[in-house]
A tleap script that builds the chain and sets N, CA, C and O, in Angstrom:
source leaprc.protein.ff14SB
mol = sequence {
  NMET SER ASP HIE LYS HIE GLU HIE GLY GLU
  ALA CYS GLY CYS GLY HIE ASP HIE ASP HIE
  ASP HIE GLU HIE GLU GLU PHE VAL LEU THR
  LEU THR ASP GLU GLU GLY ASN ASP VAL GLU
  MET VAL LEU VAL GLU THR PHE ASP VAL ALA
  GLU LYS VAL TYR ALA LEU LEU LEU GLU ARG
  ASN ASN PRO GLU ALA ASP GLY ILE ILE LEU
  ARG LEU GLU GLU GLU ASN GLU GLU MET VAL
  LEU TYR ASN ILE GLU ASP GLU ASP GLU TRP
  ARG GLN VAL GLU ALA ALA TYR ASN GLU LEU
  VAL SER GLY GLN ASP GLU CVAL
}
set mol.1.N position { 4.251 12.142 0.296 }
set mol.1.CA position { 5.112 11.300 -0.490 }
set mol.1.C position { 4.641 11.352 -1.936 }
set mol.1.O position { 3.450 11.523 -2.199 }
set mol.2.N position { 5.542 11.208 -2.842 }
set mol.2.CA position { 5.200 11.344 -4.252 }
set mol.2.C position { 4.651 10.044 -4.823 }
set mol.2.O position { 4.779 8.978 -4.222 }
set mol.3.N position { 4.037 10.157 -5.993 }
set mol.3.CA position { 3.544 8.977 -6.690 }
set mol.3.C position { 4.734 8.128 -7.119 }
set mol.3.O position { 5.823 8.642 -7.375 }
set mol.4.N position { 4.506 6.826 -7.191 }
set mol.4.CA position { 5.595 5.921 -7.547 }
set mol.4.C position { 5.037 4.825 -8.431 }
set mol.4.O position { 3.987 4.261 -8.123 }
set mol.5.N position { 5.713 4.512 -9.522 }
set mol.5.CA position { 5.277 3.447 -10.415 }
set mol.5.C position { 6.095 2.194 -10.145 }
set mol.5.O position { 7.293 2.261 -9.870 }
set mol.6.N position { 5.430 1.057 -10.227 }
set mol.6.CA position { 6.124 -0.223 -10.142 }
set mol.6.C position { 5.414 -1.205 -11.051 }
set mol.6.O position { 4.260 -0.997 -11.426 }
set mol.7.N position { 6.107 -2.274 -11.404 }
set mol.7.CA position { 5.566 -3.201 -12.382 }
set mol.7.C position { 5.119 -4.527 -11.786 }
set mol.7.O position { 4.431 -5.290 -12.464 }
set mol.8.N position { 5.485 -4.832 -10.539 }
set mol.8.CA position { 5.181 -6.154 -10.013 }
set mol.8.C position { 4.979 -6.042 -8.513 }
set mol.8.O position { 5.813 -5.458 -7.822 }
set mol.9.N position { 3.911 -6.581 -8.008 }
set mol.9.CA position { 3.676 -6.554 -6.571 }
set mol.9.C position { 2.257 -6.925 -6.247 }
set mol.9.O position { 1.523 -7.409 -7.109 }
set mol.10.N position { 1.862 -6.702 -5.015 }
set mol.10.CA position { 0.513 -7.007 -4.566 }
set mol.10.C position { -0.495 -6.335 -5.484 }
set mol.10.O position { -0.332 -5.173 -5.856 }
set mol.11.N position { -1.521 -7.061 -5.840 }
set mol.11.CA position { -2.635 -6.546 -6.648 }
set mol.11.C position { -2.190 -6.016 -8.006 }
set mol.11.O position { -2.849 -5.146 -8.575 }
set mol.12.N position { -1.085 -6.526 -8.530 }
set mol.12.CA position { -0.573 -6.004 -9.798 }
set mol.12.C position { -1.269 -6.612 -11.002 }
set mol.12.O position { -1.082 -6.149 -12.128 }
set mol.13.N position { -2.079 -7.655 -10.774 }
set mol.13.CA position { -2.802 -8.258 -11.883 }
set mol.13.C position { -1.956 -9.160 -12.755 }
set mol.13.O position { -2.362 -9.485 -13.871 }
set mol.14.N position { -0.789 -9.574 -12.280 }
set mol.14.CA position { 0.109 -10.383 -13.099 }
set mol.14.C position { -0.261 -11.858 -13.096 }
set mol.14.O position { 0.283 -12.629 -13.887 }
set mol.15.N position { -1.183 -12.268 -12.213 }
set mol.15.CA position { -1.560 -13.662 -12.135 }
set mol.15.C position { -0.711 -14.468 -11.168 }
set mol.15.O position { -0.996 -15.646 -10.949 }
set mol.16.N position { 0.317 -13.881 -10.586 }
set mol.16.CA position { 1.188 -14.556 -9.628 }
set mol.16.C position { 0.532 -14.540 -8.254 }
set mol.16.O position { -0.043 -13.525 -7.862 }
set mol.17.N position { 0.607 -15.647 -7.514 }
set mol.17.CA position { 0.047 -15.732 -6.171 }
set mol.17.C position { 0.996 -15.064 -5.190 }
set mol.17.O position { 2.012 -15.647 -4.810 }
set mol.18.N position { 0.668 -13.840 -4.775 }
set mol.18.CA position { 1.526 -13.091 -3.855 }
set mol.18.C position { 1.311 -13.478 -2.402 }
set mol.18.O position { 2.027 -12.994 -1.526 }
set mol.19.N position { 0.325 -14.353 -2.124 }
set mol.19.CA position { 0.022 -14.724 -0.753 }
set mol.19.C position { 0.934 -15.818 -0.209 }
set mol.19.O position { 0.958 -16.043 1.001 }
set mol.20.N position { 1.681 -16.500 -1.067 }
set mol.20.CA position { 2.543 -17.553 -0.545 }
set mol.20.C position { 3.887 -16.988 -0.121 }
set mol.20.O position { 4.275 -15.896 -0.536 }
set mol.21.N position { 4.598 -17.752 0.717 }
set mol.21.CA position { 5.845 -17.288 1.313 }
set mol.21.C position { 7.011 -17.438 0.346 }
set mol.21.O position { 7.262 -18.528 -0.168 }
set mol.22.N position { 7.717 -16.351 0.102 }
set mol.22.CA position { 8.956 -16.358 -0.684 }
set mol.22.C position { 10.122 -16.212 0.284 }
set mol.22.O position { 10.966 -15.329 0.126 }
set mol.23.N position { 10.163 -17.090 1.293 }
set mol.23.CA position { 11.185 -16.990 2.322 }
set mol.23.C position { 11.202 -15.588 2.903 }
set mol.23.O position { 12.259 -14.973 3.048 }
set mol.24.N position { 10.009 -15.086 3.236 }
set mol.24.CA position { 9.808 -13.771 3.837 }
set mol.24.C position { 10.274 -12.638 2.913 }
set mol.24.O position { 10.897 -11.673 3.356 }
set mol.25.N position { 9.962 -12.777 1.642 }
set mol.25.CA position { 10.304 -11.771 0.639 }
set mol.25.C position { 9.548 -10.472 0.916 }
set mol.25.O position { 8.349 -10.497 1.194 }
set mol.26.N position { 10.241 -9.350 0.841 }
set mol.26.CA position { 9.618 -8.039 1.014 }
set mol.26.C position { 9.474 -7.375 -0.342 }
set mol.26.O position { 10.332 -7.522 -1.212 }
set mol.27.N position { 8.380 -6.640 -0.517 }
set mol.27.CA position { 8.234 -5.813 -1.704 }
set mol.27.C position { 8.541 -4.391 -1.268 }
set mol.27.O position { 7.759 -3.781 -0.539 }
set mol.28.N position { 9.683 -3.853 -1.713 }
set mol.28.CA position { 10.183 -2.560 -1.251 }
set mol.28.C position { 10.013 -1.514 -2.345 }
set mol.28.O position { 10.345 -1.744 -3.508 }
set mol.29.N position { 9.488 -0.361 -1.945 }
set mol.29.CA position { 9.328 0.790 -2.836 }
set mol.29.C position { 10.142 1.941 -2.266 }
set mol.29.O position { 10.280 2.059 -1.048 }
set mol.30.N position { 10.671 2.776 -3.118 }
set mol.30.CA position { 11.338 3.986 -2.653 }
set mol.30.C position { 10.451 5.171 -2.999 }
set mol.30.O position { 10.174 5.440 -4.168 }
set mol.31.N position { 10.008 5.876 -1.958 }
set mol.31.CA position { 9.179 7.065 -2.130 }
set mol.31.C position { 9.975 8.282 -1.702 }
set mol.31.O position { 10.972 8.161 -0.990 }
set mol.32.N position { 9.541 9.439 -2.128 }
set mol.32.CA position { 10.187 10.692 -1.760 }
set mol.32.C position { 9.277 11.449 -0.811 }
set mol.32.O position { 8.108 11.681 -1.119 }
set mol.33.N position { 9.815 11.842 0.361 }
set mol.33.CA position { 8.993 12.566 1.328 }
set mol.33.C position { 8.902 14.045 0.971 }
set mol.33.O position { 9.468 14.490 -0.028 }
set mol.34.N position { 8.177 14.806 1.807 }
set mol.34.CA position { 7.938 16.224 1.538 }
set mol.34.C position { 9.221 17.050 1.503 }
set mol.34.O position { 9.254 18.122 0.898 }
set mol.35.N position { 10.282 16.552 2.154 }
set mol.35.CA position { 11.554 17.268 2.214 }
set mol.35.C position { 12.532 16.822 1.133 }
set mol.35.O position { 13.679 17.268 1.113 }
set mol.36.N position { 12.087 15.943 0.233 }
set mol.36.CA position { 12.933 15.488 -0.861 }
set mol.36.C position { 13.822 14.302 -0.529 }
set mol.36.O position { 14.681 13.934 -1.330 }
set mol.37.N position { 13.631 13.697 0.640 }
set mol.37.CA position { 14.430 12.539 1.043 }
set mol.37.C position { 13.806 11.250 0.525 }
set mol.37.O position { 12.586 11.089 0.558 }
set mol.38.N position { 14.645 10.327 0.045 }
set mol.38.CA position { 14.161 9.013 -0.359 }
set mol.38.C position { 13.935 8.165 0.887 }
set mol.38.O position { 14.777 8.122 1.785 }
set mol.39.N position { 12.790 7.492 0.930 }
set mol.39.CA position { 12.435 6.640 2.061 }
set mol.39.C position { 12.029 5.276 1.512 }
set mol.39.O position { 11.140 5.181 0.666 }
set mol.40.N position { 12.686 4.213 2.000 }
set mol.40.CA position { 12.315 2.865 1.581 }
set mol.40.C position { 11.086 2.435 2.364 }
set mol.40.O position { 11.059 2.491 3.593 }
set mol.41.N position { 10.066 2.002 1.625 }
set mol.41.CA position { 8.809 1.570 2.220 }
set mol.41.C position { 8.557 0.118 1.830 }
set mol.41.O position { 8.897 -0.301 0.724 }
set mol.42.N position { 7.964 -0.644 2.738 }
set mol.42.CA position { 7.604 -2.037 2.487 }
set mol.42.C position { 6.094 -2.112 2.318 }
set mol.42.O position { 5.343 -1.593 3.144 }
set mol.43.N position { 5.653 -2.757 1.246 }
set mol.43.CA position { 4.232 -2.976 1.038 }
set mol.43.C position { 3.807 -4.103 1.972 }
set mol.43.O position { 4.244 -5.244 1.823 }
set mol.44.N position { 2.952 -3.771 2.935 }
set mol.44.CA position { 2.555 -4.719 3.968 }
set mol.44.C position { 1.279 -5.449 3.597 }
set mol.44.O position { 1.157 -6.654 3.819 }
set mol.45.N position { 0.322 -4.713 3.029 }
set mol.45.CA position { -0.978 -5.305 2.760 }
set mol.45.C position { -1.723 -4.464 1.738 }
set mol.45.O position { -1.511 -3.256 1.631 }
set mol.46.N position { -2.602 -5.123 0.988 }
set mol.46.CA position { -3.533 -4.409 0.119 }
set mol.46.C position { -4.943 -4.791 0.536 }
set mol.46.O position { -5.178 -5.884 1.050 }
set mol.47.N position { -5.885 -3.873 0.308 }
set mol.47.CA position { -7.285 -4.138 0.629 }
set mol.47.C position { -8.168 -3.312 -0.291 }
set mol.47.O position { -7.742 -2.291 -0.831 }
set mol.48.N position { -9.403 -3.767 -0.462 }
set mol.48.CA position { -10.354 -3.126 -1.374 }
set mol.48.C position { -11.376 -2.311 -0.595 }
set mol.48.O position { -11.830 -2.716 0.476 }
set mol.49.N position { -11.732 -1.151 -1.152 }
set mol.49.CA position { -12.806 -0.312 -0.627 }
set mol.49.C position { -13.531 0.271 -1.829 }
set mol.49.O position { -12.918 0.931 -2.668 }
set mol.50.N position { -14.823 0.032 -1.914 }
set mol.50.CA position { -15.657 0.606 -2.980 }
set mol.50.C position { -15.041 0.382 -4.362 }
set mol.50.O position { -14.929 1.312 -5.161 }
set mol.51.N position { -14.646 -0.853 -4.627 }
set mol.51.CA position { -14.101 -1.264 -5.923 }
set mol.51.C position { -12.770 -0.602 -6.285 }
set mol.51.O position { -12.382 -0.583 -7.453 }
set mol.52.N position { -12.075 -0.059 -5.286 }
set mol.52.CA position { -10.729 0.485 -5.481 }
set mol.52.C position { -9.785 -0.290 -4.571 }
set mol.52.O position { -10.204 -0.852 -3.559 }
set mol.53.N position { -8.501 -0.314 -4.942 }
set mol.53.CA position { -7.498 -1.053 -4.177 }
set mol.53.C position { -6.573 -0.055 -3.486 }
set mol.53.O position { -6.148 0.939 -4.075 }
set mol.54.N position { -6.274 -0.346 -2.225 }
set mol.54.CA position { -5.407 0.509 -1.419 }
set mol.54.C position { -4.258 -0.319 -0.864 }
set mol.54.O position { -4.400 -1.522 -0.643 }
set mol.55.N position { -3.108 0.336 -0.637 }
set mol.55.CA position { -1.916 -0.345 -0.139 }
set mol.55.C position { -1.457 0.297 1.161 }
set mol.55.O position { -1.392 1.521 1.274 }
set mol.56.N position { -1.138 -0.546 2.146 }
set mol.56.CA position { -0.542 -0.091 3.394 }
set mol.56.C position { 0.967 -0.242 3.264 }
set mol.56.O position { 1.463 -1.327 2.963 }
set mol.57.N position { 1.697 0.849 3.491 }
set mol.57.CA position { 3.155 0.852 3.403 }
set mol.57.C position { 3.741 1.267 4.748 }
set mol.57.O position { 3.228 2.175 5.401 }
set mol.58.N position { 4.821 0.595 5.162 }
set mol.58.CA position { 5.551 0.954 6.375 }
set mol.58.C position { 6.996 1.247 6.010 }
set mol.58.O position { 7.537 0.680 5.061 }
set mol.59.N position { 7.623 2.153 6.786 }
set mol.59.CA position { 9.041 2.445 6.563 }
set mol.59.C position { 9.855 1.188 6.825 }
set mol.59.O position { 9.704 0.542 7.862 }
set mol.60.N position { 10.709 0.850 5.886 }
set mol.60.CA position { 11.509 -0.377 5.998 }
set mol.60.C position { 12.447 -0.329 7.201 }
set mol.60.O position { 12.592 -1.324 7.912 }
set mol.61.N position { 13.081 0.815 7.435 }
set mol.61.CA position { 14.065 0.926 8.505 }
set mol.61.C position { 13.478 1.451 9.804 }
set mol.61.O position { 14.202 1.623 10.784 }
set mol.62.N position { 12.164 1.712 9.825 }
set mol.62.CA position { 11.509 2.211 11.027 }
set mol.62.C position { 10.075 1.686 11.066 }
set mol.62.O position { 9.131 2.464 10.930 }
set mol.63.N position { 9.902 0.379 11.248 }
set mol.63.CA position { 8.561 -0.207 11.190 }
set mol.63.C position { 7.629 0.274 12.294 }
set mol.63.O position { 6.419 0.069 12.202 }
set mol.64.N position { 8.158 0.907 13.333 }
set mol.64.CA position { 7.317 1.439 14.409 }
set mol.64.C position { 6.694 2.781 14.031 }
set mol.64.O position { 5.763 3.238 14.694 }
set mol.65.N position { 7.196 3.411 12.981 }
set mol.65.CA position { 6.635 4.691 12.527 }
set mol.65.C position { 5.249 4.457 11.942 }
set mol.65.O position { 4.912 3.342 11.544 }
set mol.66.N position { 4.457 5.512 11.894 }
set mol.66.CA position { 3.131 5.406 11.287 }
set mol.66.C position { 3.262 4.989 9.834 }
set mol.66.O position { 4.149 5.462 9.123 }
set mol.67.N position { 2.390 4.116 9.397 }
set mol.67.CA position { 2.355 3.705 8.003 }
set mol.67.C position { 1.578 4.711 7.177 }
set mol.67.O position { 0.998 5.659 7.707 }
set mol.68.N position { 1.575 4.495 5.882 }
set mol.68.CA position { 0.769 5.323 4.989 }
set mol.68.C position { -0.095 4.405 4.136 }
set mol.68.O position { 0.265 3.261 3.856 }
set mol.69.N position { -1.228 4.929 3.738 }
set mol.69.CA position { -2.128 4.203 2.854 }
set mol.69.C position { -2.261 5.005 1.573 }
set mol.69.O position { -2.580 6.193 1.608 }
set mol.70.N position { -2.016 4.355 0.443 }
set mol.70.CA position { -2.123 4.987 -0.866 }
set mol.70.C position { -3.079 4.182 -1.735 }
set mol.70.O position { -3.249 2.979 -1.533 }
set mol.71.N position { -3.698 4.846 -2.698 }
set mol.71.CA position { -4.591 4.167 -3.646 }
set mol.71.C position { -3.750 3.589 -4.783 }
set mol.71.O position { -2.836 4.244 -5.284 }
set mol.72.N position { -4.068 2.355 -5.186 }
set mol.72.CA position { -3.407 1.694 -6.310 }
set mol.72.C position { -4.322 1.753 -7.523 }
set mol.72.O position { -5.501 1.409 -7.433 }
set mol.73.N position { -3.785 2.184 -8.647 }
set mol.73.CA position { -4.545 2.190 -9.898 }
set mol.73.C position { -3.662 1.639 -11.006 }
set mol.73.O position { -2.449 1.845 -11.014 }
set mol.74.N position { -4.288 0.939 -11.936 }
set mol.74.CA position { -3.548 0.400 -13.077 }
set mol.74.C position { -3.577 1.413 -14.213 }
set mol.74.O position { -4.636 1.913 -14.593 }
set mol.75.N position { -2.399 1.705 -14.745 }
set mol.75.CA position { -2.262 2.599 -15.895 }
set mol.75.C position { -1.268 1.973 -16.859 }
set mol.75.O position { -0.127 1.696 -16.490 }
set mol.76.N position { -1.700 1.752 -18.086 }
set mol.76.CA position { -0.818 1.174 -19.105 }
set mol.76.C position { -0.126 -0.091 -18.606 }
set mol.76.O position { 1.078 -0.269 -18.790 }
set mol.77.N position { -0.911 -0.971 -17.967 }
set mol.77.CA position { -0.427 -2.258 -17.471 }
set mol.77.C position { 0.598 -2.134 -16.353 }
set mol.77.O position { 1.315 -3.096 -16.078 }
set mol.78.N position { 0.690 -0.979 -15.699 }
set mol.78.CA position { 1.547 -0.777 -14.532 }
set mol.78.C position { 0.676 -0.303 -13.378 }
set mol.78.O position { -0.339 0.362 -13.583 }
set mol.79.N position { 1.087 -0.657 -12.158 }
set mol.79.CA position { 0.380 -0.182 -10.982 }
set mol.79.C position { 1.017 1.128 -10.531 }
set mol.79.O position { 2.239 1.244 -10.443 }
set mol.80.N position { 0.158 2.117 -10.245 }
set mol.80.CA position { 0.614 3.439 -9.833 }
set mol.80.C position { -0.004 3.746 -8.472 }
set mol.80.O position { -1.181 3.466 -8.245 }
set mol.81.N position { 0.787 4.318 -7.567 }
set mol.81.CA position { 0.315 4.705 -6.242 }
set mol.81.C position { -0.062 6.179 -6.237 }
set mol.81.O position { 0.660 7.017 -6.777 }
set mol.82.N position { -1.212 6.489 -5.617 }
set mol.82.CA position { -1.681 7.872 -5.528 }
set mol.82.C position { -2.017 8.222 -4.088 }
set mol.82.O position { -2.520 7.386 -3.337 }
set mol.83.N position { -1.735 9.468 -3.705 }
set mol.83.CA position { -2.179 9.979 -2.417 }
set mol.83.C position { -3.695 10.052 -2.407 }
set mol.83.O position { -4.318 10.256 -3.448 }
set mol.84.N position { -4.286 9.885 -1.239 }
set mol.84.CA position { -5.731 10.025 -1.075 }
set mol.84.C position { -5.979 11.456 -0.624 }
set mol.84.O position { -5.678 11.812 0.515 }
set mol.85.N position { -6.525 12.273 -1.511 }
set mol.85.CA position { -6.701 13.690 -1.215 }
set mol.85.C position { -8.134 14.066 -0.880 }
set mol.85.O position { -8.376 15.120 -0.290 }
set mol.86.N position { -9.095 13.214 -1.250 }
set mol.86.CA position { -10.504 13.484 -0.989 }
set mol.86.C position { -10.852 13.034 0.437 }
set mol.86.O position { -10.611 11.883 0.800 }
set mol.87.N position { -11.419 13.942 1.245 }
set mol.87.CA position { -11.728 13.637 2.646 }
set mol.87.C position { -12.737 12.503 2.792 }
set mol.87.O position { -12.588 11.657 3.673 }
set mol.88.N position { -13.767 12.475 1.937 }
set mol.88.CA position { -14.764 11.404 2.009 }
set mol.88.C position { -14.133 10.052 1.689 }
set mol.88.O position { -14.402 9.054 2.358 }
set mol.89.N position { -13.288 10.033 0.656 }
set mol.89.CA position { -12.598 8.790 0.309 }
set mol.89.C position { -11.720 8.346 1.477 }
set mol.89.O position { -11.702 7.168 1.831 }
set mol.90.N position { -10.986 9.303 2.080 }
set mol.90.CA position { -10.104 8.960 3.192 }
set mol.90.C position { -10.895 8.373 4.362 }
set mol.90.O position { -10.456 7.395 4.968 }
set mol.91.N position { -12.055 8.953 4.691 }
set mol.91.CA position { -12.865 8.434 5.797 }
set mol.91.C position { -13.303 6.993 5.523 }
set mol.91.O position { -13.287 6.156 6.426 }
set mol.92.N position { -13.692 6.705 4.280 }
set mol.92.CA position { -14.093 5.339 3.919 }
set mol.92.C position { -12.917 4.369 4.044 }
set mol.92.O position { -13.063 3.268 4.576 }
set mol.93.N position { -11.764 4.785 3.553 }
set mol.93.CA position { -10.570 3.931 3.590 }
set mol.93.C position { -10.129 3.708 5.036 }
set mol.93.O position { -9.790 2.589 5.421 }
set mol.94.N position { -10.134 4.768 5.826 }
set mol.94.CA position { -9.733 4.655 7.229 }
set mol.94.C position { -10.664 3.703 7.990 }
set mol.94.O position { -10.197 2.871 8.768 }
set mol.95.N position { -11.969 3.824 7.770 }
set mol.95.CA position { -12.936 2.940 8.433 }
set mol.95.C position { -12.721 1.486 8.014 }
set mol.95.O position { -12.755 0.587 8.853 }
set mol.96.N position { -12.500 1.255 6.720 }
set mol.96.CA position { -12.275 -0.106 6.226 }
set mol.96.C position { -10.979 -0.678 6.797 }
set mol.96.O position { -10.932 -1.850 7.170 }
set mol.97.N position { -9.935 0.134 6.866 }
set mol.97.CA position { -8.666 -0.331 7.416 }
set mol.97.C position { -8.818 -0.674 8.899 }
set mol.97.O position { -8.335 -1.713 9.349 }
set mol.98.N position { -9.486 0.196 9.655 }
set mol.98.CA position { -9.687 -0.067 11.082 }
set mol.98.C position { -10.483 -1.353 11.302 }
set mol.98.O position { -10.203 -2.109 12.232 }
set mol.99.N position { -11.469 -1.598 10.449 }
set mol.99.CA position { -12.248 -2.836 10.534 }
set mol.99.C position { -11.368 -4.043 10.210 }
set mol.99.O position { -11.462 -5.080 10.868 }
set mol.100.N position { -10.520 -3.906 9.204 }
set mol.100.CA position { -9.599 -4.976 8.829 }
set mol.100.C position { -8.658 -5.306 9.984 }
set mol.100.O position { -8.444 -6.475 10.302 }
set mol.101.N position { -8.102 -4.280 10.605 }
set mol.101.CA position { -7.169 -4.473 11.712 }
set mol.101.C position { -7.877 -5.102 12.909 }
set mol.101.O position { -7.335 -6.008 13.541 }
set mol.102.N position { -9.073 -4.634 13.225 }
set mol.102.CA position { -9.784 -5.203 14.375 }
set mol.102.C position { -10.141 -6.662 14.111 }
set mol.102.O position { -10.151 -7.469 15.040 }
set mol.103.N position { -10.432 -7.012 12.869 }
set mol.103.CA position { -10.706 -8.402 12.510 }
set mol.103.C position { -9.480 -9.281 12.658 }
set mol.103.O position { -9.595 -10.444 13.045 }
set mol.104.N position { -8.305 -8.740 12.354 }
set mol.104.CA position { -7.063 -9.505 12.494 }
set mol.104.C position { -6.707 -9.695 13.961 }
set mol.104.O position { -6.131 -10.716 14.334 }
set mol.105.N position { -7.050 -8.708 14.801 }
set mol.105.CA position { -6.770 -8.822 16.231 }
set mol.105.C position { -7.566 -9.950 16.867 }
set mol.105.O position { -7.128 -10.542 17.853 }
set mol.106.N position { -8.742 -10.252 16.306 }
set mol.106.CA position { -9.602 -11.294 16.854 }
set mol.106.C position { -9.126 -12.689 16.491 }
set mol.106.O position { -9.518 -13.662 17.137 }
set mol.107.N position { -8.287 -12.804 15.469 }
set mol.107.CA position { -7.824 -14.120 15.001 }
set mol.107.C position { -6.751 -14.655 15.901 }
set mol.107.O position { -6.239 -15.750 15.669 }
savepdb mol mol.pdb
quit
């Protein structure tokens, strides 16, 4: 999926409390897949690993499909999503995500 810029959302640094309920408000992004198709994705969660922020996205119209995790970085006061291409970084992010999920299962 390609990089995508957005101005407002989880971990955007705007000072808005994104943890409260906006009547089940979804933050939807449109990404482009490898075949050039637009896919609507919902930002489900953000989490930190080694002082970097990552976002879990699920397909809006197919929530049972595998999600994707992208790195969030701030550029010129906008949040930008990047693919994780480094294998070591991916292993760290995957381990942190699995720990996060297992912790939620215990609650």
